[in-house]
C-alpha positions in Angstrom: 28.0 -145.9 25.8 29.3 -147.6 22.5 32.1 -145.7 20.9 31.3 -146.8 17.4 28.5 -144.2 17.0 28.1 -141.2 19.3 30.7 -138.9 18.0 29.5 -136.0 20.0 30.3 -138.0 23.2 33.9 -138.5 21.9 34.2 -134.9 21.0 33.1 -133.8 24.5 35.7 -136.0 26.0 38.4 -134.8 23.6 37.4 -131.2 24.3 37.5 -131.6 28.1 40.9 -133.4 28.0 42.3 -130.7 25.7 41.2 -128.1 28.2 42.7 -130.0 31.1 46.1 -130.4 29.5 46.1 -127.2 27.4 48.8 -125.5 29.5 51.2 -128.2 28.5 50.5 -127.6 24.8 51.9 -125.2 22.2 49.4 -122.7 20.9 48.9 -124.7 17.6 48.6 -128.0 19.5 46.0 -126.4 21.8 44.1 -125.1 18.8 44.0 -128.5 17.0 43.1 -130.4 20.2 40.2 -128.2 21.0 38.9 -128.1 17.4 39.7 -131.5 15.9 37.2 -133.2 18.0 35.0 -132.3 15.0 37.5 -133.5 12.5 40.6 -135.7 12.8 39.5 -137.5 15.9 36.3 -138.5 14.1 37.6 -141.2 11.8 35.9 -144.4 12.7 33.2 -142.8 14.8 30.5 -144.6 12.9 30.4 -148.3 12.7 28.3 -148.9 9.5 27.1 -152.3 10.8 24.0 -151.8 12.9 24.5 -153.7 16.2 22.6 -156.9 16.8 20.1 -155.5 19.3 17.4 -157.6 17.8 14.6 -156.8 20.3 15.4 -153.2 21.2 12.8 -150.6 20.4 12.9 -149.3 16.8 12.1 -145.6 17.0 12.3 -145.3 13.2 9.6 -147.9 12.5 7.4 -148.1 15.6 4.7 -145.4 16.0 4.1 -146.5 19.6 7.8 -146.1 20.4 7.8 -142.6 18.8 4.8 -141.6 20.8 6.6 -142.7 23.9 9.4 -140.4 22.9 7.0 -137.5 22.7 5.8 -138.3 26.2 9.4 -138.6 27.4 10.3 -135.3 25.8 7.4 -133.6 27.5 8.4 -135.1 30.8 12.0 -134.0 30.4 10.9 -130.5 29.5 8.7 -130.3 32.6 11.5 -131.7 34.7 13.9 -129.1 33.3 11.4 -126.3 33.9 11.1 -127.5 37.5 14.9 -127.5 37.9 15.1 -124.0 36.4 12.4 -122.8 38.8 14.4 -124.2 41.8 17.5 -122.4 40.5 15.5 -119.2 39.9 14.1 -119.3 43.4 17.6 -119.5 44.9 18.8 -116.7 42.5 15.9 -114.5 43.5 16.7 -114.8 47.2 20.4 -114.1 46.6 19.6 -111.1 44.4 17.3 -109.6 47.0 20.0 -109.9 49.6 22.6 -108.4 47.3 20.2 -105.5 46.4 19.6 -104.7 50.1 23.3 -104.6 50.9 24.0 -102.6 47.7 21.4 -100.0 48.7 23.2 -99.2 51.9 26.5 -99.0 50.2 25.1 -96.7 47.5 23.8 -94.4 50.2 27.3 -94.1 51.8 29.1 -93.5 48.5 31.2 -90.4 48.6 30.5 -89.7 52.3 31.6 -92.9 53.9 33.1 -91.3 57.0 30.0 -89.2 57.7 27.8 -92.2 57.0 29.6 -94.5 59.4 29.7 -92.0 62.2 26.0 -92.7 62.6 25.6 -95.8 64.9 22.5 -96.8 63.1 24.7 -97.3 60.1 27.8 -98.8 61.7 26.0 -101.3 63.8 24.1 -102.9 61.0 27.2 -103.1 58.9 29.2 -104.8 61.6 26.4 -107.2 62.4 25.7 -108.0 58.8 29.3 -108.9 57.9 29.5 -111.1 61.0 26.1 -112.8 61.1 24.4 -112.6 57.8 27.2 -113.8 55.5 27.1 -117.2 57.1 23.6 -118.1 56.1 24.1 -116.5 52.7 27.2 -118.6 52.1 25.3 -121.7 53.1 22.6 -120.8 50.7 25.1 -120.3 47.9 26.6 -123.8 48.7 23.2 -125.4 48.9 22.5 -127.8 46.1 19.2 -127.3 44.3 17.2 -129.4 41.9 18.5 -132.7 43.2 15.1 -134.3 42.8 15.0 -133.3 39.1 18.5 -134.5 38.5 17.6 -137.9 40.1 14.5 -138.1 37.9 16.7 -137.5 34.8 19.1 -140.2 35.8 16.2 -142.7 36.1 14.9 -141.7 32.6 18.3 -141.8 30.9 18.3 -145.6 30.4 14.9 -145.4 28.6 16.0 -142.7 26.2 17.2 -143.4 22.6 20.8 -144.7 22.4 23.6 -144.3 19.9 22.3 -147.0 17.6 18.9 -145.3 17.5 20.6 -142.0 16.4 22.6 -144.0 13.8 19.5 -145.6 12.4 17.6 -142.3 12.2 20.6 -140.6 10.5 20.8 -143.4 7.9 17.1 -142.9 7.3 17.6 -139.3 6.4 20.6 -140.1 4.3 18.7 -142.7 2.3 15.9 -140.3 1.6 18.3 -137.5 0.6 20.6 -139.8 -1.4 17.9 -141.7 -3.3 15.9 -138.6 -4.3 18.9 -136.3 -4.8 17.5 -133.7 -2.4 19.2 -130.4 -1.5 20.2 -130.1 2.2 18.6 -126.6 2.4 15.3 -127.9 1.2 15.3 -130.8 3.6 16.2 -128.5 6.5 13.3 -126.3 5.6 10.9 -129.2 5.5 10.7 -129.7 1.7 11.0 -133.4 0.9 10.8 -134.5 -2.8 9.0 -131.3 -3.7 6.4 -131.4 -1.0 6.4 -128.9 1.9 5.9 -130.6 5.3 5.6 -129.1 8.7 8.8 -129.3 10.7 12.4 -128.3 10.1 15.9 -129.3 11.2 17.9 -127.4 13.8 21.5 -126.2 13.7 22.5 -129.3 15.7 20.6 -131.6 13.3 22.4 -130.1 10.3 25.7 -130.3 12.1 25.2 -134.0 12.8 24.3 -134.7 9.2 27.4 -132.6 8.1 29.6 -134.9 10.1 27.9 -138.0 8.7 28.5 -136.8 5.1 32.1 -136.0 6.1 32.6 -139.6 7.0 30.9 -140.8 3.8 33.6 -138.7 2.1 31.0 -136.6 0.3 32.7 -133.3 1.2 30.6 -131.1 -1.1 27.4 -132.2 0.6 29.0 -132.0 4.1 29.9 -128.4 3.4 26.2 -127.6 2.6 25.0 -129.2 5.8 27.7 -127.5 8.0 27.1 -124.1 6.4 23.4 -124.5 7.1 24.2 -125.3 10.7 26.3 -122.2 11.1 23.5 -120.1 9.6 20.9 -121.6 11.9 23.1 -121.0 15.0 22.4 -117.3 14.6 18.9 -117.9 15.7 20.0 -118.7 19.3 22.5 -117.0 21.7 26.0 -118.6 21.3 25.9 -119.7 25.0 23.0 -122.0 24.1 25.2 -124.1 21.7 28.3 -123.8 23.9 26.4 -125.6 26.7 25.3 -128.3 24.2 28.9 -128.9 23.1 28.6 -127.2 19.7 30.5 -124.1 18.6 30.6 -122.1 15.4 34.4 -122.4 15.5 34.2 -126.1 15.7 32.1 -126.2 12.6 34.5 -123.8 10.8 37.3 -126.2 11.5 35.4 -129.1 10.0 34.4 -126.9 7.0 38.1 -126.1 6.5 38.9 -129.8 6.6 36.3 -130.5 3.9 37.7 -127.8 1.7 41.3 -129.2 2.2 40.0 -132.6 1.2 38.7 -131.0 -2.0 42.1 -129.4 -2.6 40.6 -125.9 -2.0 43.5 -124.9 0.3 43.3 -121.2 -0.1 39.5 -121.1 0.7 40.2 -123.1 3.8 42.9 -120.7 5.0 40.7 -117.7 4.4 37.8 -119.3 6.2 40.0 -120.1 9.3 41.6 -116.6 9.3 38.1 -115.1 9.5 37.5 -116.9 12.8 39.3 -115.2 15.8 39.7 -118.7 17.4 42.2 -119.6 14.7 43.5 -116.3 13.2 47.2 -116.5 12.3 47.3 -120.2 13.0 45.2 -120.9 9.9 48.2 -121.7 7.6 49.5 -124.3 10.1 46.1 -125.9 10.5 45.6 -126.2 6.8 49.1 -127.8 6.5 48.2 -130.2 9.2 45.0 -131.2 7.4 47.1 -131.7 4.2 49.5 -134.0 6.0 46.7 -136.0 7.6 43.9 -136.4 5.0 40.6 -137.8 6.3 39.8 -141.5 5.8 36.4 -142.5 4.6 34.9 -144.5 7.5 31.3 -145.0 6.2 31.2 -146.9 2.9 28.0 -146.7 0.9 29.4 -148.3 -2.2 28.2 -151.7 -1.2 24.7 -150.6 -0.2 23.1 -151.3 -3.6 22.3 -147.7 -4.3 22.4 -147.5 -8.1 21.3 -144.5 -10.2 18.8 -146.7 -12.1 17.2 -147.8 -8.8 17.2 -144.2 -7.5 15.6 -142.9 -10.7 12.8 -145.5 -10.5 12.2 -144.6 -6.9 12.0 -140.9 -7.8 9.6 -141.6 -10.6 7.0 -143.2 -8.3 7.5 -141.5 -4.9 4.6 -139.1 -4.5 0.9 -139.7 -3.9 -2.0 -137.5 -4.5 -4.4 -136.7 -1.7 -6.8 -139.3 -2.9 -4.1 -142.0 -2.5 -3.5 -142.6 -6.2 0.0 -142.5 -7.6 1.0 -139.0 -8.7 3.3 -140.2 -11.5 2.9 -142.5 -14.4 1.9 -146.1 -13.6 4.1 -149.0 -14.8 3.1 -150.1 -18.3 0.3 -152.7 -18.1 0.6 -155.4 -20.8 -2.8 -156.8 -20.1 -5.6 -156.3 -17.5 -8.2 -159.0 -16.9 -9.8 -161.1 -14.2 -8.1 -164.4 -13.3 -10.8 -167.1 -13.0 -8.8 -170.1 -14.1 -5.8 -170.7 -11.8 -7.9 -172.7 -9.2 -11.4 -173.8 -8.7 -11.8 -171.0 -6.0 -11.1 -168.3 -8.6 -13.8 -169.6 -10.9 -16.2 -168.6 -8.1 -14.5 -165.4 -7.1 -12.2 -164.1 -9.8 -9.5 -161.5 -9.0 -8.6 -158.5 -11.1 -5.0 -158.8 -12.3 -2.6 -156.7 -14.3 0.3 -158.3 -16.1 3.3 -156.0 -15.7 5.9 -158.3 -17.4 5.6 -161.5 -19.4 9.3 -162.4 -19.3 10.0 -162.6 -16.4 6.4 -163.1 -15.4 5.3 -160.3 -13.0 1.6 -159.7 -12.1 -0.3 -157.4 -9.8 -3.6 -158.5 -8.2 -6.0 -156.0 -6.7 -8.2 -156.1 -3.6 -7.0 -159.5 -2.5 -7.2 -158.9 1.2 -10.1 -157.4 3.1 -9.7 -154.5 5.5 -10.5 -156.9 8.4 -7.8 -159.3 7.3 -5.2 -156.6 7.0 -6.0 -155.1 10.4 -5.8 -158.6 12.0 -2.4 -159.2 10.3 -1.1 -155.9 11.7 -2.5 -156.3 15.2 -1.2 -159.9 15.6 2.3 -159.1 14.1 3.2 -155.7 15.6 3.8 -156.9 19.2 6.2 -159.6 17.9 8.3 -157.4 15.6 12.1 -157.4 15.8 14.9 -156.1 13.6 14.8 -157.6 10.0 17.7 -159.8 8.9 19.1 -160.7 5.5 20.8 -163.9 4.4 24.6 -163.6 4.5 26.1 -165.6 1.6 29.5 -165.8 3.3 28.4 -167.1 6.6 25.2 -168.7 5.2 23.4 -167.3 8.2 20.9 -164.5 8.7 22.2 -161.2 10.0 21.1 -157.7 10.7 22.3 -155.3 8.1 21.7 -151.6 7.1 20.8 -152.8 3.6 17.4 -153.8 5.0 16.1 -151.3 7.5 12.8 -152.7 8.7 11.2 -154.7 11.5 9.9 -158.2 10.8 8.3 -161.3 12.3 7.8 -164.7 10.7 4.3 -166.1 10.8 2.8 -168.5 11.9 4.5 -167.9 15.2 4.2 -170.0 18.4 2.8 -166.9 20.2 -0.2 -166.6 17.9 -3.7 -167.7 19.0 -5.8 -170.1 17.1 -7.8 -167.5 15.2 -4.6 -165.8 14.0 -3.1 -169.1 12.8 -6.3 -169.8 10.9 -5.9 -166.4 9.1 -2.3 -167.3 8.1 -3.5 -170.6 6.7 -6.2 -168.8 4.8 -3.6 -166.4 3.3 -1.4 -169.4 2.3 -4.4 -170.9 0.5 -5.0 -167.6 -1.3 -1.3 -167.7 -2.5 -2.0 -171.0 -4.1 -5.1 -169.5 -5.7 -3.1 -166.6 -7.1 0.0 -168.4 -8.3 -1.1 -171.9 -9.0 2.0 -173.2 -7.1 2.0 -176.0 -4.6 3.1 -174.6 -1.3 4.6 -177.6 0.4 8.0 -175.9 0.2 6.9 -172.4 1.4 8.7 -170.9 4.3 7.0 -168.8 6.9 5.4 -165.6 5.7 7.2 -162.5 6.7 5.4 -159.5 8.1 7.5 -156.3 7.5 7.2 -152.8 8.7 9.3 -149.9 7.4 9.7 -146.4 8.9 11.1 -143.2 7.4 14.1 -144.0 5.2 13.2 -147.7 5.4 14.6 -149.5 2.5 15.7 -152.9 1.1 18.4 -152.3 -1.4 18.2 -154.2 -4.8 18.6 -157.9 -4.2 17.4 -161.3 -5.5 15.1 -163.5 -3.5 16.8 -166.7 -4.5 19.7 -167.9 -2.4 21.9 -169.2 -5.3 24.0 -171.1 -2.7 23.3 -174.2 -0.8 21.9 -173.7 2.7 20.2 -176.1 5.1 16.9 -174.5 4.1 17.5 -174.7 0.4 18.6 -178.3 0.6 15.5 -179.1 2.5 12.9 -177.1 0.5 14.8 -176.1 -2.7 15.5 -172.5 -3.7 12.8 -169.8 -4.0 10.9 -170.2 -7.2 8.6 -167.3 -6.8 7.8 -164.3 -4.5 4.4 -162.9 -3.4 4.1 -159.5 -1.7 0.9 -158.4 0.0 0.7 -154.6 0.4 -1.1 -153.8 3.6 -1.3 -150.0 3.3 -0.9 -147.0 1.0 2.4 -145.3 1.9 2.0 -141.6 2.1 5.2 -140.8 0.3 7.7 -143.3 -1.1 8.0 -147.1 -0.5 7.5 -148.4 -4.1 9.0 -151.7 -5.3 11.5 -151.2 -8.1 13.0 -153.6 -10.6 16.1 -151.9 -12.0 16.9 -154.5 -14.7 13.4 -154.3 -16.0 12.9 -150.5 -15.7 9.7 -151.3 -13.7 8.4 -149.7 -10.5 5.3 -150.6 -8.6 3.7 -148.3 -6.0 2.2 -149.7 -2.8 -1.5 -150.3 -3.0 -3.5 -151.3 0.0 -4.9 -154.8 -0.4 -2.9 -155.5 -3.6 -0.5 -158.5 -4.2 2.6 -158.4 -6.4 3.7 -161.8 -7.7 6.7 -162.9 -9.9 8.8 -165.9 -10.7 12.5 -165.9 -9.6 13.3 -168.9 -11.9 12.5 -170.0 -15.3 9.4 -172.2 -15.1 10.9 -174.9 -17.3 14.6 -174.9 -16.8 14.6 -173.6 -13.2 17.5 -171.4 -14.1 17.9 -168.4 -11.7 16.5 -165.3 -13.3 18.8 -162.4 -12.4 16.5 -159.9 -14.1 14.3 -160.1 -11.1 16.7 -157.9 -9.1 14.4 -155.7 -7.0 14.4 -153.4 -4.0 12.1 -151.5 -1.7 12.4 -147.7 -2.3 12.9 -145.6 0.9 9.8 -144.5 2.7 9.8 -140.7 2.9 6.8 -140.0 5.0 4.6 -142.5 6.8 5.1 -146.2 7.3 5.0 -149.2 5.0 3.6 -152.6 5.9 3.7 -155.7 3.7 3.7 -159.4 4.0 6.1 -161.5 1.9 6.1 -165.1 1.0 8.9 -166.7 -1.0 8.1 -170.2 -2.2 
């Protein structure tokens, strides 16, 4: 199991080691060792670079993989119930034996001598203690549920891993961060003002509290951790003890957040209110002051800017009819394009000019339902983790700044009919843009899940690469929107104060360079807003 992600695993190890060696510790050392698994041991628990598991399942993006999780969850629940039934059967037998023995003892209570003078009482007692305890002892030692335990071991390798948990947590973080949501609302199923079915558990809130702790957003961490403690009251404490979570552990991390915010007195009062810490509160606070936490997850380089977030918030929701719920981007001109190529003179396309400088235009109803369905069906089986171009290494790499799955098409695994569709789309790009496509790279099919985002970036390379030396830099970009996203997923241009919602069958087109001077146009900085609910599918061609 990788140690860069799964903090709870590290905490359980720390906790068990602390128990094992607690006799050799002073009381304050023992307190810190048992509790700081939620705090000081945690620095570095989360490696912000998603590991290069290119072809692993993406539970955030893939509906099929998520459906498999539901099936696995049902199977695990059934397996657990079967295990519990085996235990219950054993418990029932032992309880009946104990009750039979106790009945005889209760009858003799207070008159033992008289009771045992009767041979019909003495003989069964002697025989029972000699003969019956052996089988009972063997029953007590008998292992039960081994079949269920073996089945669980077989399933374990097919369950989500640490990287999957990391990706899902980043997805929630992007949604909350971009839309400035309150943890309490999110935990109750309210996302961006819309009430959804479903809620977060105490353990979910605890995990997010730890995440925000490592982001060094201690105020928000306190909100998540407080929610976790409140939700713990809905279950017996033993339930969370067995799952490796305790209210005292959360109290300790809450105290550490307070100390990090220089709220020392509040931290000490909080700790004194927990019998686990009591009069050791002052020493724990002093320890936290001497060992301040180190931020281990840096979001400063993620491209989250307030202008980008504001644009995403302004165009995040959709009405039930699929239209945008907020104001549309200002349209400079709406007309039919019948002049770019000879084909458009026969079949003009409706277009809206969103910006003249730089030139950005939105075409409507470019792809048919059949074409979009075929694009999705032929691309989905080939999807892998999306990559971005690394200007330092000049190579593609997986990065959290682009959380999606992708495949380049045409692809050697496609059949002839699929390749013909791709060629048809390439010709349509020429019709839309008027550009010669001799330098066009492969088209990218992209699929985003919840929290899926591509932080603001430019599509041009601006550095020399083997590809750019061969084909030149990217003059223009064309995005085909293949579905209406239920909530979120718009394309935002922070430098232009422009945001474009997804629209099934539409195409967004813009120039990345000046058409005459070929100077790079840095105003075309753009990003994909996080998907809140649903999935987002698009096809991108950069020429």
